[in-house]
C-alpha positions as CSV (number, residue, x, y, z in Angstrom):
1,G,103.4,141.4,61.6
2,H,103.2,137.8,62.6
3,M,105.1,138.4,65.9
4,A,102.9,141.3,66.8
5,K,99.8,139.1,66.3
6,K,101.2,136.4,68.4
7,Q,101.8,138.9,71.3
8,T,98.3,140.4,71.3
9,R,96.4,138.7,74.0
10,R,92.7,138.8,74.8
11,H,92.2,139.6,78.4
12,R,89.1,138.0,79.9
13,L,86.8,140.7,81.6
14,L,86.2,139.4,85.1
15,V,83.1,141.3,85.9
16,P,80.9,139.8,83.1
17,Y,82.5,136.4,83.8
18,R,81.4,136.7,87.5
19,V,77.9,137.9,86.5
20,G,77.6,134.8,84.3
21,Q,78.7,132.6,87.0
22,R,76.0,133.9,89.3
23,W,73.2,134.0,86.7
24,R,73.7,130.6,85.0
25,A,72.3,128.6,87.9
26,M,68.7,129.9,87.6
27,P,68.0,128.9,83.9
28,L,69.8,125.6,84.3
29,L,67.7,124.8,87.4
30,T,64.5,125.8,85.6
31,A,65.3,123.6,82.7
32,L,66.1,120.6,85.0
33,L,62.8,121.1,86.9
34,G,61.0,121.3,83.5
35,V,62.5,118.0,82.4
36,L,61.7,116.4,85.7
37,L,58.1,117.6,85.5
38,Y,57.8,116.4,81.8
39,A,59.1,113.0,82.9
40,L,56.5,112.8,85.7
41,M,53.7,113.8,83.2
42,W,54.9,111.2,80.7
43,L,55.1,108.4,83.2
44,H,51.7,109.3,84.6
45,R,50.2,109.6,81.1
46,Y,51.2,106.0,80.3
47,G,50.2,104.5,83.5
48,L,53.8,103.9,84.8
49,I,53.2,105.7,88.1
50,E,50.2,105.9,90.2
51,G,49.1,107.8,93.3
52,M,50.5,111.0,92.2
53,N,48.3,114.1,91.8
54,G,46.5,112.7,88.6
55,P,44.2,115.7,87.6
56,L,47.1,118.1,87.9
57,L,49.4,115.9,85.8
58,D,46.6,115.5,83.3
59,Y,46.1,119.2,83.1
60,L,49.9,119.8,82.7
61,W,49.9,117.3,79.9
62,T,47.5,119.5,77.9
63,V,49.9,122.3,78.1
64,R,53.1,120.2,77.6
65,Q,54.1,122.4,74.7
66,L,54.4,125.2,77.1
67,I,56.7,123.2,79.4
68,L,58.8,122.1,76.5
69,A,59.0,125.9,75.4
70,L,60.0,126.7,78.9
71,I,62.8,124.0,78.8
72,G,64.0,125.2,75.5
73,F,64.0,128.9,76.5
74,S,65.9,128.2,79.7
75,L,68.6,126.2,78.0
76,L,69.0,129.0,75.4
77,L,69.2,131.5,78.2
78,Y,71.8,129.4,79.9
79,V,73.9,129.1,76.7
80,L,73.6,132.9,76.1
81,I,74.8,133.7,79.6
82,M,77.8,131.3,79.2
83,L,78.7,132.9,75.8
84,I,78.7,136.4,77.3
85,A,80.5,135.3,80.5
86,R,83.2,133.3,78.7
87,G,83.4,135.4,75.6
88,S,83.9,138.8,77.3
89,Y,87.4,140.3,76.7
90,V,89.4,143.4,76.1
91,E,92.2,143.3,73.5
92,A,94.7,146.0,72.5
93,R,94.7,145.4,68.6
94,P,97.0,147.4,66.5
95,G,94.1,149.5,65.0
96,A,91.9,150.0,68.0
97,L,91.0,148.9,71.5
98,R,88.6,146.0,71.1
99,V,86.1,145.4,73.9
100,K,83.6,142.6,74.0
101,A,81.4,142.9,77.0
102,G,78.3,141.3,75.7
103,L,77.5,139.6,72.4
104,I,78.9,142.4,70.0
105,P,82.5,143.5,70.1
106,L,83.2,147.2,69.9
107,N,86.3,149.0,68.7
108,I,87.4,152.1,70.6
109,S,89.7,154.3,68.7
110,Y,93.0,155.1,70.4
111,S,92.5,158.7,69.5
112,R,89.7,158.8,72.1
113,I,91.9,157.6,74.8
114,G,93.3,160.4,77.0
115,A,95.2,158.4,79.6
116,I,95.8,155.0,80.7
117,K,96.4,154.2,84.5
118,L,96.9,151.3,86.8
119,G,94.3,151.3,89.6
120,Q,93.2,148.9,92.3
121,V,89.6,147.6,92.2
122,G,89.1,148.1,96.0
123,A,90.3,151.7,95.7
124,Q,87.9,152.4,92.8
125,F,85.0,150.7,94.5
126,P,85.5,150.8,98.2
127,A,83.8,147.8,100.0
128,D,81.9,150.0,102.5
129,R,80.1,151.9,99.8
130,L,78.9,148.8,97.9
131,S,75.5,147.3,98.4
132,N,75.4,143.7,99.6
133,R,74.6,142.5,96.1
134,D,77.5,144.4,94.5
135,Y,79.9,143.4,97.3
136,A,79.0,139.6,96.7
137,L,79.9,140.1,93.0
138,L,83.1,142.2,93.4
139,E,84.6,140.6,96.7
140,P,87.1,138.2,95.1
141,L,88.2,141.0,92.6
142,L,88.7,143.8,95.2
143,P,92.4,143.0,95.8
144,L,93.2,143.0,92.0
145,A,94.8,145.7,89.9
146,C,92.7,147.1,87.1
147,T,93.2,149.1,84.0
148,V,91.7,152.7,84.0
149,V,91.2,154.2,80.5
150,E,90.2,157.8,80.5
151,L,88.3,158.7,77.4
152,T,88.3,162.2,75.7
153,S,85.0,161.3,73.8
154,W,82.7,158.4,73.8
155,P,81.8,156.0,70.8
156,K,78.4,156.6,69.3
157,E,77.3,153.1,70.5
158,P,75.3,153.3,73.8
159,V,78.0,151.5,75.7
160,R,76.9,153.1,79.0
161,K,73.5,151.5,78.8
162,L,74.7,148.1,77.4
163,W,77.6,147.4,79.6
164,H,77.8,146.4,83.3
165,K,78.3,149.5,85.7
166,F,81.6,148.0,86.9
167,L,83.2,148.3,83.5
168,F,83.2,152.2,84.0
169,T,85.1,154.3,86.5
170,P,83.0,155.4,89.6
171,G,82.5,158.9,88.0
172,G,81.4,157.2,84.8
173,D,83.8,159.2,82.7
174,G,86.2,156.5,81.7
175,L,86.4,152.7,81.3
176,L,87.6,150.3,83.9
177,F,88.8,146.9,83.0
178,I,89.2,144.2,85.6
179,V,91.4,141.4,84.2
180,E,93.8,138.9,85.5
181,D,96.9,140.8,84.3
182,A,96.2,144.5,84.3
183,M,99.8,145.5,84.1
184,L,100.2,143.7,80.9
185,L,97.1,145.0,79.4
186,N,98.2,148.6,80.3
187,Q,101.5,148.0,78.5
188,Q,99.8,146.6,75.4
189,I,97.2,149.5,75.1
190,D,100.1,151.9,75.6
191,A,102.3,150.3,73.1
192,A,99.5,150.0,70.5
193,R,98.4,153.6,71.1
194,T,102.0,155.0,70.9
195,A,102.7,153.0,67.6
196,L,99.5,154.3,66.1
197,L,100.3,157.9,67.1
198,A,103.8,157.6,65.7
199,A,102.5,156.3,62.5
200,S,99.9,159.2,62.2
201,R,102.6,161.7,62.9
202,R,104.8,160.2,60.2
203,H,101.9,160.5,57.9
204,A,101.3,164.0,58.9
205,R,104.9,164.9,58.4
206,Y,104.9,163.9,54.7
207,Q,101.5,165.7,54.3
208,D,101.8,168.9,56.0
209,P,105.1,170.8,57.1
210,I,103.0,173.5,58.8
211,E,101.3,171.0,61.0
212,R,104.6,169.5,61.9
213,A,106.0,172.9,62.8
214,I,103.1,173.5,65.2
215,E,103.6,170.1,66.7
216,M,107.3,170.8,67.2
217,Q,106.5,174.2,68.7
218,R,104.0,172.5,71.1
219,R,106.5,169.9,72.2
220,A,109.1,172.5,72.8
221,G,106.6,174.4,75.0
222,R,105.8,171.3,76.9
223,G,109.5,170.3,77.4
């Protein structure tokens, strides 16, 4: 068990990571401007600077709690964006496929997975069909390989609303993971899924000889 644990690897999801990189500048800038404004007000209040717009700074001093709240909120937003960006991953665990593309991780049962394929980001999302904004987000990822997971059914959690659109296949019927090593992720998902299927078959074999006979017949028909 120890070796298997060592081999499982969290693959960082590059779409939420890129989104975080783009979004983090705004709250950080807002916080810095807030701090600068607060410093100006404070200096003016205690007569350390002259010749600035006095009445405006005096008025702002009366609502300084609001400015402090804005600074606090901006910093909190910055931390939240960084947590989502850096903490988003997909991991093929022995029991389920774990995906964290936000603050809450979600386990997707291997029994829901119909097929796993290796795709290419640029083929899934052709550059000429992307809006300027989407192209700016995806551009460095377009040459990469990606993991395409076809699902036979969806988890009850509203993942389609919560996750970024580029975590789904263009048709929206499957999951699409853009990671640094898609081939390794494919192998890991496949291995975990196969191991789980084998275990459930062994379990069924002990339980139900009829089911086993049906399964064997089905395999013979397929072969």
